[in-house]
N, C-alpha and C positions, 0 to 999 in steps of 0.2 A: 564579574567585577566585584560583586559582594563577597564571593569567597576570597579573592585575593585581599580585600580590605580587611575582612575578618581575620585572615591568617596574619596580616601585618600587625593589627592590634594585638593579637594574642602572642606573636612573637615579641613585640615590644614589652608587653606585660611581663612574660617570663623572663626577659632579659633584665628588666628593672627589679623583679622579685628575686632574682638569683643574685644580682649585685647586692641588694639589700640583705640577704641571708649571709653571704660571704663577708660583707663588711662589718656585720654585727657579731660575727663569730670570733671575736678577739679571745686569746687565751687569757686565763686569769692572771698570769704573770704580767701581760700588757695591760690588763685592766687594773692592776694594783699600781703600776707606775703612775707617779704624779705626786701631788702634795695632799697630805691628810692631816687635819687638825686633831689633836688629842682631845676628846670629850671627857674621858674619864680614864682613871688608872688606879687600880686597886691591888694590894698584895696582902699577905698575912700581916703586914705592919699596919694596914689601914690605907686611907686615901693617901696616894703618893704625890698628888698635885697640891702644892703648897700655896702658889699664887692663883687666885680665882680668875683673873682676867689675863693671865699670862699667854703668851704666844707660843705654845708647846706644839710641835708638829713633827711629822716624819715626812721625808721626801724621797720616794723610791725612783731610781732611775732604770731605764731598759737595760743598762750595761751590768746590772747586778750590784751596784752601789747605792748606798743611802746616806741621807743626812738626818739626824734627829736633833731638834732644838728642844731642850727641856730644862725648865727653871733657869733660863739665861745663859745655859751652856750648850755648845755644839758638839755632837758626837757623830762619827762617820765610821763607815765600814762596808761590809758586803752583806748581801741578803740573798737567800735562796728560797725557792718555793717548789713544792711537789704537789701538783694539782690533783694527782690520783689519790694520795693519801691525805690531802688537805692539811699539809704540815708546812711550817715556815721557819726559817733560822736566820739568825743574825750574828755577825762576827764583828767585834770591835776590840782590837788589841787582844788582851787576856781574857775578856768577857764574851760569853756566847749566850744567846737566848734561842731556845728551841721550843716549839709547841704546835698548836693547831691554830687554824684561822677559819673564819666564816665571812664570806663576802656577799653583800647584797649590792644593789645599785651604787649607794653613795655611803655605805657603812661597812667598815672593815673591823672585825671583832678578833682580837688575839688572846690566846690563853698560853702563856710561855713560863718555862722554867729557866732560871738563870744559873749559868755556870761560870765559875771563876777558876782558871787554870785547870779546866776539865773536871772540876768537883762542884757538884750540885750545891747551890747556896740555899740552904734551908731557911734562913732568916726571912726571905721574901715569900717563900711558898710559891703557889701558882700566881703569876702577875697577870691580871686581866685588864686589857687595854681596849678602849672602844675609840675608833677614829672616824672622822667624817671627811668625806672628799671635799677639797677646796677647789672651786672652779669647775672645769669640764669633768 
């Protein structure tokens, strides 16, 4: 009787542990989806955030689209992520941003180059953006 009870307890433990492991193994693509507040943004021109208390954010959707609210303007487009190479790309009309990312639990750091009509925009240099997850 004790053996059956012990087996039942162990089975329940392994099922619960397996569920925990599977549910916590989201891809980074899924982990990035959601709303992110822009904490800082710097380029070769200096600090790009003009309004100290502004509501600047990125919102990444699972379908590969995004919305960026920056300095009172809304920008939208598509985004892609290469988890293996830790690269991220954004497309908005004739402007593309491509670079690397680093993701921790609630902080997403981007280092991007800006391209306009497929030509690298040297005025900005590397744009460094730090984002903090809003909500979950």
